[in-house]
Each structure stands twice: as C-alpha cells, then as structure tokens.
C-alpha positions as CSV (number, residue, x, y, z in Angstrom):
1,X,-54.3,27.5,70.5
2,X,-57.2,25.8,68.9
3,X,-56.9,24.6,65.4
4,X,-59.4,23.4,62.8
5,X,-58.9,20.9,60.0
6,X,-59.8,22.2,56.6
7,X,-61.1,20.0,53.7
8,X,-59.2,20.8,50.5
9,X,-60.6,18.7,47.7
10,X,-64.4,18.3,48.3
11,X,-66.2,21.1,46.5
12,X,-69.9,21.8,46.2
13,X,-71.0,23.9,43.3
14,X,-74.2,25.6,44.1
15,X,-75.5,26.3,40.6
16,X,-79.1,26.2,39.3
17,X,-79.4,24.5,36.9
18,X,-76.4,22.2,37.4
19,X,-75.0,22.3,33.9
20,X,-71.4,22.1,32.7
21,X,-69.6,25.5,32.6
22,X,-68.8,26.9,29.1
23,X,-65.1,27.2,28.4
24,X,-63.7,26.5,31.9
25,X,-63.7,24.2,34.8
26,X,-63.3,25.7,38.3
27,X,-62.0,24.3,41.6
28,X,-61.5,25.9,45.0
29,X,-58.3,24.6,46.8
30,X,-56.4,25.4,49.9
31,X,-52.7,25.0,50.7
32,X,-53.1,23.6,54.2
33,X,-55.1,21.0,56.1
34,X,-55.2,22.9,59.4
35,X,-56.4,26.4,60.2
36,X,-54.8,28.1,63.2
37,X,-56.0,31.3,64.9
38,X,-54.4,34.4,63.4
39,X,-52.3,32.3,61.0
40,X,-52.9,33.2,57.4
41,X,-53.4,30.5,54.8
42,X,-53.9,30.5,51.1
43,X,-56.9,29.5,49.0
44,X,-56.8,29.3,45.3
45,X,-59.3,29.4,42.5
46,X,-58.0,26.9,39.9
47,X,-59.2,27.7,36.3
48,X,-58.8,25.0,33.7
49,X,-59.5,26.4,30.2
50,X,-61.1,24.3,27.6
51,X,-59.3,24.1,24.3
52,X,-59.3,27.5,22.5
53,X,-60.7,29.4,25.5
54,X,-59.2,32.1,27.6
55,X,-60.2,34.2,30.7
56,X,-59.0,37.7,31.6
57,X,-56.3,39.3,33.7
58,X,-57.0,42.1,36.3
59,X,-56.9,44.6,33.5
60,X,-58.1,42.9,30.3
61,X,-57.4,45.9,28.0
62,X,-59.8,46.8,25.2
63,X,-62.1,43.8,25.7
64,X,-63.0,41.3,28.4
65,X,-64.0,41.2,32.1
66,X,-61.5,40.1,34.8
67,X,-62.3,37.2,37.0
68,X,-63.6,38.3,40.4
69,X,-64.1,36.5,43.7
70,X,-66.3,37.8,46.4
71,X,-66.0,35.9,49.7
72,X,-68.5,35.1,52.4
73,X,-66.5,34.2,55.4
74,X,-67.1,33.4,59.1
75,X,-67.0,36.3,61.5
76,X,-63.5,37.6,62.0
77,X,-62.0,36.0,58.9
78,X,-60.5,38.4,56.3
79,X,-59.6,37.8,52.6
80,X,-56.8,39.6,50.8
81,X,-56.8,40.6,47.1
82,X,-56.2,38.1,44.2
83,X,-52.6,37.4,43.6
84,X,-52.5,37.6,39.8
85,X,-50.1,35.3,37.8
86,X,-48.2,36.8,35.0
87,X,-50.6,37.5,32.1
88,X,-50.5,36.5,28.4
89,X,-51.5,38.2,25.2
90,X,-54.9,36.8,24.1
91,X,-57.2,37.6,21.2
92,X,-61.0,38.1,21.0
93,X,-62.3,38.3,17.5
94,X,-59.3,40.3,16.3
95,X,-59.2,42.5,19.5
96,X,-55.9,42.1,21.5
97,X,-56.4,41.7,25.2
98,X,-54.6,40.5,28.4
99,X,-55.6,37.2,30.0
100,X,-54.8,33.5,30.2
101,X,-54.9,30.5,27.9
102,X,-53.0,28.3,30.3
103,X,-54.5,26.9,33.5
104,X,-54.0,29.2,36.4
105,X,-54.5,29.3,40.1
106,X,-55.7,32.7,41.4
107,X,-54.5,32.8,45.0
108,X,-56.0,34.7,47.9
109,X,-54.6,34.9,51.4
110,X,-57.2,34.3,54.2
111,X,-56.5,35.4,57.7
112,X,-58.4,33.8,60.6
113,X,-59.3,35.8,63.8
114,X,-57.2,35.7,66.9
115,X,-59.6,33.2,68.5
116,X,-61.4,30.3,66.9
117,X,-64.5,29.3,68.8
118,X,-66.3,27.1,66.2
119,X,-65.6,23.5,65.4
120,X,-66.8,23.9,61.8
121,X,-66.4,26.7,59.3
122,X,-67.3,27.2,55.6
123,X,-65.6,29.4,53.1
124,X,-67.9,30.6,50.3
125,X,-66.7,32.3,47.1
126,X,-69.0,34.0,44.6
127,X,-67.1,33.9,41.3
128,X,-67.7,35.8,38.1
129,X,-65.7,35.4,34.9
130,X,-65.8,35.6,31.1
131,X,-64.5,32.7,29.0
132,X,-63.9,33.6,25.4
133,X,-62.9,31.7,22.2
134,X,-64.8,32.6,19.0
135,X,-67.6,33.8,21.2
136,X,-67.7,34.9,24.8
137,X,-69.5,33.2,27.7
138,X,-69.8,35.1,30.9
139,X,-70.4,33.0,33.9
140,X,-71.0,33.0,37.7
141,X,-71.1,30.3,40.3
142,X,-70.7,29.8,44.1
143,X,-68.1,27.4,45.4
144,X,-68.1,26.2,49.0
145,X,-65.0,24.9,50.8
146,X,-66.3,23.1,54.0
147,X,-64.3,21.9,57.0
148,X,-62.9,18.3,56.9
149,X,-59.8,16.2,57.5
150,X,-58.2,15.8,54.1
151,X,-54.6,17.1,53.8
152,X,-53.4,18.6,50.5
153,X,-52.5,16.0,47.9
154,X,-49.2,16.1,46.1
155,X,-51.1,17.4,43.0
156,X,-52.6,20.3,45.0
157,X,-49.2,21.2,46.6
158,X,-47.7,21.2,43.1
159,X,-50.4,23.6,41.8
160,X,-49.6,26.1,44.6
161,X,-45.9,25.8,44.1
162,X,-46.4,26.5,40.4
163,X,-48.7,29.4,41.1
164,X,-46.2,31.1,43.3
165,X,-43.6,30.8,40.6
166,X,-45.9,32.5,38.2
167,X,-46.3,35.6,40.4
168,X,-44.2,38.4,38.8
169,X,-41.3,39.3,41.2
170,X,-39.9,42.8,41.5
171,X,-37.7,43.8,38.7
172,X,-34.1,42.5,39.0
173,X,-31.0,42.9,36.8
174,X,-32.7,45.8,35.1
175,X,-34.0,49.3,36.0
176,X,-37.2,50.8,34.5
177,X,-37.4,54.6,34.5
178,X,-40.4,56.6,33.2
179,X,-39.1,59.6,31.2
180,X,-42.5,61.1,30.2
181,X,-44.6,63.4,32.4
182,X,-48.2,62.6,33.5
183,X,-50.7,62.5,30.7
184,X,-48.1,62.6,28.0
185,X,-49.6,61.0,24.8
186,X,-46.5,58.8,24.5
187,X,-45.2,57.0,27.6
188,X,-41.5,56.4,27.5
189,X,-39.7,53.9,29.7
190,X,-36.0,53.6,29.8
191,X,-34.8,50.0,30.4
192,X,-31.2,49.6,31.5
193,X,-29.4,46.4,32.5
194,X,-26.8,46.2,35.2
195,X,-24.7,44.1,32.8
196,X,-25.3,44.7,29.1
197,X,-28.0,42.3,27.9
198,X,-29.8,42.2,24.6
199,X,-33.6,42.5,24.3
200,X,-35.8,41.5,21.4
201,X,-38.8,43.5,20.3
202,X,-41.0,40.4,20.2
203,X,-41.7,39.4,23.8
204,X,-40.7,42.6,25.4
205,X,-44.0,44.1,26.5
206,X,-45.7,46.1,29.2
207,X,-49.0,44.9,30.7
208,X,-50.6,48.0,32.3
209,X,-52.5,47.1,35.5
210,X,-54.3,50.5,35.8
211,X,-55.3,51.1,32.2
212,X,-52.7,53.8,31.3
213,X,-51.9,51.6,28.3
214,X,-54.6,49.5,26.7
215,X,-54.1,46.2,25.0
216,X,-54.7,47.7,21.5
217,X,-52.0,50.3,21.7
218,X,-48.7,49.7,19.8
219,X,-45.5,49.3,21.8
220,X,-42.1,49.7,20.3
221,X,-38.6,49.0,21.6
222,X,-35.6,51.0,20.5
223,X,-32.0,50.2,21.4
224,X,-30.2,53.3,22.7
225,X,-26.8,51.7,23.5
226,X,-25.7,48.2,24.6
227,X,-27.9,47.2,27.5
228,X,-30.1,50.3,27.3
229,X,-33.4,50.5,25.6
230,X,-36.4,52.8,25.2
231,X,-39.9,51.3,25.4
232,X,-42.5,53.6,23.9
233,X,-46.2,53.2,24.6
234,X,-49.2,55.1,23.4
235,X,-51.4,56.3,26.3
236,X,-55.0,55.1,26.4
237,X,-57.6,57.9,26.2
238,X,-59.6,56.0,28.8
239,X,-56.8,55.6,31.4
240,X,-56.4,57.5,34.7
241,X,-55.4,61.1,34.6
242,X,-52.5,62.6,36.5
243,X,-50.8,59.3,37.4
244,X,-47.9,59.4,39.8
245,X,-46.6,56.0,38.9
246,X,-46.9,53.4,36.2
247,X,-47.9,50.0,37.7
248,X,-48.0,46.8,35.7
249,X,-46.1,43.7,34.6
250,X,-43.1,43.9,32.3
251,X,-42.1,41.0,30.2
252,X,-38.5,41.0,28.9
253,X,-37.3,38.8,26.1
254,X,-33.7,38.1,25.0
255,X,-32.4,36.0,22.1
256,X,-30.8,33.5,24.5
257,X,-33.2,33.3,27.5
258,X,-36.9,32.6,28.0
259,X,-39.3,35.5,28.6
260,X,-39.2,36.8,32.1
261,X,-42.0,38.6,33.9
262,X,-41.5,41.3,36.5
263,X,-43.8,43.6,38.6
264,X,-42.9,47.2,38.2
265,X,-44.3,50.5,39.5
266,X,-41.8,53.3,38.6
267,X,-42.7,56.9,39.5
268,X,-43.8,59.3,36.8
269,X,-41.8,62.5,36.7
270,X,-43.4,65.9,37.0
271,X,-41.8,66.9,33.7
272,X,-40.2,65.2,30.7
273,X,-36.7,63.9,31.1
274,X,-36.3,63.0,27.4
275,X,-33.2,65.1,27.0
276,X,-31.2,62.4,28.9
277,X,-32.6,59.0,27.8
C-alpha cells in the first residue's frame, strides 16, 4: 500500500489583496502526517475569534450565516460534512443567535481513493463565513494544504482532541420525548432522567439544527415531578413543515454540574400526547 506524507502546518492563503481578516484568524490543519489509500483522516478549519467577535453555527437562528467549506480535492478523494462543535448563545445588535465566541475547530473527514498514484496532492478549501461584533464582516478565502513531511505538533494534536470532546454525544442519563404533533405552534419535549436529577431553567436550552425553533423564540422549563421536566418551545414560522423528528443540540444545566451538551433527534408523534406528560 502506498502512502503519502501530508504537510500539516504550512498554509498558503490565496487572497487578493492579502489583507488581515476582520474578526477572525483561520488555519487549515490535519490530524495525521501520512495519507494511506482508503484510510480516512481528518482535516480541521481552526477559527480564532478576535476579542468581541463571533461566527455562526450550522443554524444561526434569526441572524447570521453559517461558516461553509467547499473542497477542491484530487480525483477519488471525498469530503464528509462539517462536524459541528456544541454551539453557544451569541448576540448581534440585540438579536439572539447561535454561534461561537470561543475558538473552534470545524472538523471534516477526508477519504482517499483505494489507490494512490500521485506523489503529491493538494487539498484546497474555499471558505465563507460571517464574523460579527458590533458590526458584521462577511469574508471568504481559499486555504491550501499541500503535501510535505511535517508530523502534527503537540499543539495541533491537542486542538483535535479538544474538538472531539466538543462534539455533542448522543443523549445519556436522560430521555427526550416530543409530545406535540407536527406543526404544533408550541413544541413540547418531556425530559426524564434515569435517576432523579435537578435541572435549572438557565442553561437548559435546545439549539434547533433544522430551524423548527429559531434563536429568538422563548423557551421555558417546567418541573413535572422529581427528575421529569417539560421544555416548551415556540415553533418558528419559517421552519420546515410536517417534520417527522426534532434534530438539534440539547444543553442541560443542573445546580451542581457544568452544562452538558447532547445531540438529539427524537421522533415527532402523529398526534399530541399531552394527556400523559
């Protein structure tokens, strides 16, 4: 099996004119120093936010544009979707949205073909984003990751390890059940813990990934009994119609533990089950 060394840290930004980016610094990194045929590896777009700035999650909400990466790859290479870290609540001129203040690494899995015939390859990413503080600054650039012989530094390895920890895992210790039917004006989610655990209203929040709930819609948490809660969300008038599930990221906050983020996608029932919350 033929393998190719991959340069991780040398980046060329093809921007005209070559001026500093407004609100962010970008780097393209990889988690390996060797590419092997048919063996997936991970590339990450590292976004460092300047003080006071944020960029946007996959579904920003009422304002904002999500960061996008369009790849130009050698023949036979394939790129997967962005693996989005858990989002944060951000604010643009009084409009609540979903995004990132912290530095993040947007990871993408790249799969090489079953045969590697070239001694050199180049991975090219066309990137679009919007960085906002008091004002917004859309931007675009092209980053090139050429072939070389540099192995990942300890700093790069730490960035990938941290990014993997920030990917919301499937829900555990709790169940999330949608009680409201498709297109109901009020979306109701029953949260139940396997062992009674308290939740706080502040920090318990649902980030909708498909727009059923927008960032400007109020969310309320009601305790039904120990370890059982009702999370009520107003449906966005611009969201998809007739949904069969409710995908997104659920943050859970308790008085004694840090906020935890989970990926959920519970099914939506054909009819209301409010009679048995």
